[in-house]
DRENDO-556668 format. One record per residue (C-alpha): z, x, y; residue in three letters. Coordinates in Angstrom, 3 decimals. Example, Ala and Ser with C-alpha at 12.3 -4.5 7.8 and 13.67 -1.06 7.14 Angstrom:
<sites>
pz / px / py / pati
7.800 / 12.300 / -4.500 / Ala
7.140 / 13.670 / -1.060 / Ser
</sites>
This chain:
<sites>
pz / px / py / pati
0.059 / 0.010 / 0.082 / Unk
-0.645 / 0.981 / 3.928 / Unk
-3.586 / 3.247 / 2.598 / Unk
-6.811 / 3.168 / 4.527 / Unk
-9.659 / 2.246 / 2.971 / Unk
-12.742 / 4.961 / 4.388 / Unk
-16.369 / 4.449 / 3.286 / Unk
-17.396 / 8.281 / 0.797 / Unk
-20.442 / 8.529 / 3.105 / Unk
-17.982 / 8.751 / 6.264 / Unk
-15.999 / 11.295 / 5.093 / Unk
-18.158 / 13.550 / 4.034 / Unk
-19.929 / 13.906 / 7.258 / Unk
-19.113 / 16.711 / 9.472 / Unk
-16.710 / 16.291 / 11.949 / Unk
-19.555 / 16.882 / 14.345 / Unk
-22.210 / 14.505 / 13.032 / Unk
-19.369 / 11.695 / 13.447 / Unk
-19.332 / 12.422 / 17.170 / Unk
-23.253 / 12.459 / 17.290 / Unk
-23.032 / 9.458 / 16.298 / Unk
-20.721 / 7.880 / 18.352 / Unk
-21.978 / 9.548 / 21.275 / Unk
-26.040 / 7.976 / 20.341 / Unk
-23.621 / 4.025 / 19.775 / Unk
-21.890 / 4.312 / 23.123 / Unk
-25.160 / 5.936 / 24.930 / Unk
-27.151 / 2.686 / 23.577 / Unk
-24.120 / 0.218 / 24.577 / Unk
-24.747 / 1.841 / 28.254 / Unk
-28.278 / 1.863 / 28.152 / Unk
-28.325 / -2.217 / 26.737 / Unk
-26.111 / -2.349 / 29.866 / Unk
-27.857 / -0.972 / 31.931 / Unk
-30.774 / -2.963 / 30.860 / Unk
-29.453 / -5.882 / 31.326 / Unk
-28.379 / -5.359 / 34.872 / Unk
-31.519 / -4.669 / 36.212 / Unk
-33.391 / -7.480 / 34.767 / Unk
-30.735 / -9.914 / 36.267 / Unk
-30.890 / -8.246 / 40.229 / Unk
-34.976 / -7.844 / 39.489 / Unk
-35.396 / -11.313 / 38.436 / Unk
-32.144 / -13.081 / 40.181 / Unk
-34.439 / -12.248 / 43.807 / Unk
-37.482 / -9.624 / 42.838 / Unk
-39.554 / -12.633 / 40.499 / Unk
-38.171 / -15.857 / 42.581 / Unk
-39.207 / -14.152 / 46.113 / Unk
-43.172 / -14.024 / 44.435 / Unk
-42.314 / -18.093 / 42.892 / Unk
-41.997 / -18.916 / 46.665 / Unk
-45.424 / -17.128 / 47.845 / Unk
-46.934 / -18.443 / 45.611 / Unk
-45.509 / -21.968 / 46.076 / Unk
-46.086 / -21.326 / 49.867 / Unk
-49.858 / -20.420 / 49.654 / Unk
-49.823 / -24.005 / 46.907 / Unk
-48.231 / -25.892 / 49.246 / Unk
-51.019 / -24.957 / 52.095 / Unk
-53.441 / -25.834 / 49.916 / Unk
-52.602 / -29.264 / 48.957 / Unk
-49.880 / -30.159 / 51.529 / Unk
-48.027 / -32.517 / 50.166 / Unk
-44.781 / -33.244 / 51.850 / Unk
-42.690 / -33.677 / 48.563 / Unk
-43.248 / -29.963 / 47.306 / Unk
-42.424 / -28.859 / 51.021 / Unk
-38.912 / -30.314 / 51.024 / Unk
-38.333 / -28.360 / 47.872 / Unk
-39.423 / -25.678 / 48.663 / Unk
-37.620 / -25.706 / 51.681 / Unk
-34.484 / -26.633 / 49.717 / Unk
-35.359 / -23.583 / 47.368 / Unk
-36.846 / -20.950 / 50.279 / Unk
-32.566 / -21.793 / 51.961 / Unk
-31.179 / -21.387 / 48.483 / Unk
-33.086 / -17.757 / 48.088 / Unk
-32.276 / -17.231 / 51.627 / Unk
-28.814 / -17.220 / 51.212 / Unk
-28.512 / -15.239 / 47.857 / Unk
-31.278 / -12.561 / 48.969 / Unk
-33.256 / -10.303 / 51.448 / Unk
-36.093 / -10.156 / 52.775 / Unk
-35.665 / -13.768 / 54.330 / Unk
-37.914 / -16.564 / 54.160 / Unk
-39.347 / -18.451 / 57.475 / Unk
-38.246 / -21.953 / 56.789 / Unk
-41.803 / -24.074 / 57.068 / Unk
-42.142 / -26.519 / 59.079 / Unk
-43.036 / -30.327 / 56.545 / Unk
-43.481 / -32.236 / 59.719 / Unk
</sites>
């Protein structure tokens, strides 16, 4: 009782190999976290900016007042959260 069970393969590995595996695992975890943060920040502002610009181009083609109101709400939200600021359009 009280014995720690270890896998035989783990015991046969040298301490240097164990340290290398641990370092590789830590690097992989940090990389995944960094990529997730980068993608979320780009997605939230950069892509939203591109989508708004495309929607503005579509609005200027159609001049649909209901679509304009939706765009204005999205622009307000974008300007509150992100930079650069987008000018509010006149739906009148």
